[in-house]
One Martini backbone bead per residue (centre of mass of N, CA, C, O) as a GRO file, in nm:
protein
  151
    1MET     BB    1   0.098   0.036   0.021
    2THR     BB    2   0.059   0.356  -0.006
    3ASN     BB    3   0.093   0.659   0.073
    4PRO     BB    4  -0.117   0.887   0.173
    5ALA     BB    5  -0.334   1.122   0.030
    6ASN     BB    6  -0.463   1.443   0.074
    7VAL     BB    7  -0.797   1.496  -0.026
    8HIS     BB    8  -1.020   1.734  -0.150
    9ALA     BB    9  -1.306   1.563  -0.031
   10THR     BB   10  -1.578   1.320  -0.073
   11ALA     BB   11  -1.656   0.996   0.065
   12ILE     BB   12  -1.856   0.725  -0.069
   13VAL     BB   13  -2.114   0.468  -0.053
   14ILE     BB   14  -2.295   0.281  -0.307
   15GLY     BB   15  -2.324  -0.008  -0.225
   16THR     BB   16  -2.015  -0.095  -0.403
   17THR     BB   17  -1.963   0.218  -0.468
   18GLY     BB   18  -1.702   0.439  -0.491
   19LEU     BB   19  -1.716   0.793  -0.415
   20LEU     BB   20  -1.561   1.105  -0.537
   21PHE     BB   21  -1.611   1.424  -0.428
   22THR     BB   22  -1.549   1.715  -0.623
   23GLY     BB   23  -1.417   2.044  -0.553
   24PRO     BB   24  -1.456   2.333  -0.441
   25SER     BB   25  -1.495   2.528  -0.200
   26GLY     BB   26  -1.851   2.540  -0.160
   27ALA     BB   27  -1.991   2.339  -0.381
   28GLY     BB   28  -2.137   2.077  -0.209
   29LYS     BB   29  -2.018   1.798  -0.138
   30SER     BB   30  -2.139   1.726   0.136
   31ALA     BB   31  -2.441   1.766   0.079
   32ILE     BB   32  -2.461   1.571  -0.164
   33ALA     BB   33  -2.348   1.319  -0.031
   34LEU     BB   34  -2.557   1.303   0.199
   35HIS     BB   35  -2.801   1.289   0.016
   36CYS     BB   36  -2.723   1.024  -0.131
   37VAL     BB   37  -2.721   0.846   0.115
   38GLU     BB   38  -3.018   0.890   0.203
   39GLU     BB   39  -3.154   0.807  -0.066
   40ALA     BB   40  -3.046   0.521  -0.078
   41ARG     BB   41  -3.162   0.425   0.192
   42ALA     BB   42  -3.464   0.486   0.115
   43ARG     BB   43  -3.421   0.242  -0.117
   44GLY     BB   44  -3.243   0.003   0.027
   45VAL     BB   45  -2.946   0.106   0.002
   46PHE     BB   46  -2.639   0.094   0.058
   47ALA     BB   47  -2.488   0.359   0.267
   48ALA     BB   48  -2.180   0.563   0.312
   49VAL     BB   49  -1.944   0.720   0.485
   50VAL     BB   50  -1.598   0.793   0.489
   51SER     BB   51  -1.530   1.110   0.402
   52ASP     BB   52  -1.494   1.460   0.495
   53ASP     BB   53  -1.297   1.693   0.301
   54GLN     BB   54  -1.097   1.453   0.385
   55VAL     BB   55  -0.896   1.220   0.190
   56LEU     BB   56  -0.737   0.917   0.219
   57VAL     BB   57  -0.528   0.816  -0.051
   58SER     BB   58  -0.458   0.487  -0.171
   59GLU     BB   59  -0.263   0.214  -0.286
   60ALA     BB   60  -0.410  -0.123  -0.343
   61SER     BB   61  -0.389  -0.361  -0.561
   62GLY     BB   62  -0.464  -0.130  -0.791
   63ARG     BB   63  -0.626   0.043  -0.584
   64LEU     BB   64  -0.835   0.290  -0.460
   65VAL     BB   65  -0.824   0.412  -0.120
   66ALA     BB   66  -1.047   0.520   0.132
   67ARG     BB   67  -1.000   0.750   0.411
   68ALA     BB   68  -0.998   0.877   0.731
   69PRO     BB   69  -0.905   1.086   0.936
   70LYS     BB   70  -0.913   1.042   1.267
   71SER     BB   71  -1.016   1.340   1.346
   72ILE     BB   72  -1.290   1.294   1.125
   73ALA     BB   73  -1.421   1.044   1.191
   74GLY     BB   74  -1.771   1.055   1.165
   75LEU     BB   75  -1.767   1.337   1.014
   76ALA     BB   76  -1.957   1.640   0.918
   77GLU     BB   77  -2.022   1.920   0.717
   78VAL     BB   78  -2.264   2.178   0.771
   79ARG     BB   79  -2.297   2.445   0.616
   80GLY     BB   80  -2.380   2.684   0.870
   81ALA     BB   81  -2.424   2.452   1.120
   82GLY     BB   82  -2.190   2.224   1.128
   83ILE     BB   83  -2.090   1.948   1.309
   84VAL     BB   84  -2.153   1.599   1.237
   85SER     BB   85  -2.270   1.292   1.288
   86VAL     BB   86  -2.185   0.985   1.108
   87GLU     BB   87  -2.220   0.720   0.929
   88ALA     BB   88  -1.931   0.509   0.904
   89ILE     BB   89  -1.661   0.391   0.722
   90GLU     BB   90  -1.327   0.311   0.708
   91ALA     BB   91  -1.337   0.190   0.400
   92ALA     BB   92  -1.283   0.232   0.031
   93VAL     BB   93  -1.328   0.166  -0.287
   94LEU     BB   94  -1.263   0.341  -0.575
   95HIS     BB   95  -1.454   0.409  -0.893
   96ARG     BB   96  -1.545   0.726  -0.876
   97ALA     BB   97  -1.574   1.050  -0.989
   98VAL     BB   98  -1.734   1.363  -0.872
   99ARG     BB   99  -1.848   1.659  -1.040
  100LEU     BB  100  -1.971   1.957  -0.968
  101LEU     BB  101  -2.237   2.147  -1.140
  102GLU     BB  102  -2.350   2.421  -1.237
  103ALA     BB  103  -2.608   2.526  -1.450
  104ARG     BB  104  -2.370   2.726  -1.570
  105PHE     BB  105  -2.268   2.564  -1.848
  106GLU     BB  106  -2.118   2.525  -2.163
  107GLU     BB  107  -2.106   2.230  -2.184
  108ARG     BB  108  -2.304   1.965  -2.299
  109LEU     BB  109  -2.053   1.767  -2.323
  110PRO     BB  110  -1.837   1.550  -2.230
  111PRO     BB  111  -1.568   1.400  -2.244
  112GLU     BB  112  -1.452   1.116  -2.336
  113GLU     BB  113  -1.339   0.936  -2.086
  114GLU     BB  114  -1.324   1.089  -1.832
  115ARG     BB  115  -1.066   1.190  -1.597
  116LEU     BB  116  -0.913   1.166  -1.266
  117GLU     BB  117  -0.639   1.271  -1.091
  118VAL     BB  118  -0.557   1.151  -0.770
  119LEU     BB  119  -0.288   1.030  -0.838
  120PRO     BB  120  -0.005   0.971  -0.963
  121ASP     BB  121  -0.110   0.796  -1.236
  122ARG     BB  122  -0.409   0.797  -1.097
  123PHE     BB  123  -0.736   0.706  -1.204
  124LEU     BB  124  -1.073   0.821  -1.250
  125PRO     BB  125  -1.368   0.816  -1.340
  126LEU     BB  126  -1.574   1.089  -1.465
  127THR     BB  127  -1.850   1.262  -1.322
  128ARG     BB  128  -2.080   1.489  -1.417
  129LEU     BB  129  -2.285   1.690  -1.182
  130PRO     BB  130  -2.560   1.842  -1.246
  131LEU     BB  131  -2.728   2.130  -1.103
  132PHE     BB  132  -3.077   2.142  -1.092
  133PRO     BB  133  -3.357   2.286  -1.085
  134GLY     BB  134  -3.587   2.037  -0.961
  135ALA     BB  135  -3.337   1.848  -0.910
  136THR     BB  136  -3.182   1.594  -0.780
  137ALA     BB  137  -2.876   1.470  -0.741
  138PHE     BB  138  -2.961   1.173  -0.726
  139SER     BB  139  -3.135   1.156  -0.982
  140THR     BB  140  -2.902   1.230  -1.170
  141LEU     BB  141  -2.704   1.007  -1.090
  142ILE     BB  142  -2.901   0.772  -1.168
  143ALA     BB  143  -2.931   0.848  -1.465
  144LEU     BB  144  -2.617   0.801  -1.517
  145HIS     BB  145  -2.618   0.548  -1.271
  146PRO     BB  146  -2.825   0.286  -1.231
  147GLU     BB  147  -2.628   0.071  -1.096
  148LEU     BB  148  -2.636   0.179  -0.800
  149LEU     BB  149  -2.917   0.024  -0.735
  150ARG     BB  150  -2.768  -0.277  -0.799
  151SER     BB  151  -2.497  -0.297  -0.602
   0.00000   0.00000   0.00000
């Protein structure tokens, strides 16, 4: 296993799929990730937080693995409201990165097979998650990746 890199992101699991929510500070990573966890659970699908705001990512057996720094394990920030306790798991294999997009974006379609470099020369497939008024982030994520409800 490689030494972990501290990545500014939020990591969750839906079913058996590890998702790394990325974006600048204040983009809504924590809120959207927590929303997705709750929506998946409401549908009877396993979902849990791995780490919020800081994710320790390492490589093990060719896979990227996410963990929380001990000081923030089991905690999440609800911007403007404070730090809350959340059900969390210790670690998860990451399968996909998710980048939040505000509704005013210029590109209609993302580049084919877009990837995000998480560690040097280690990439995850990237899903752009547009945030539209009137649509929940989870419903958009499931429209893009219906397999999440089956994993």
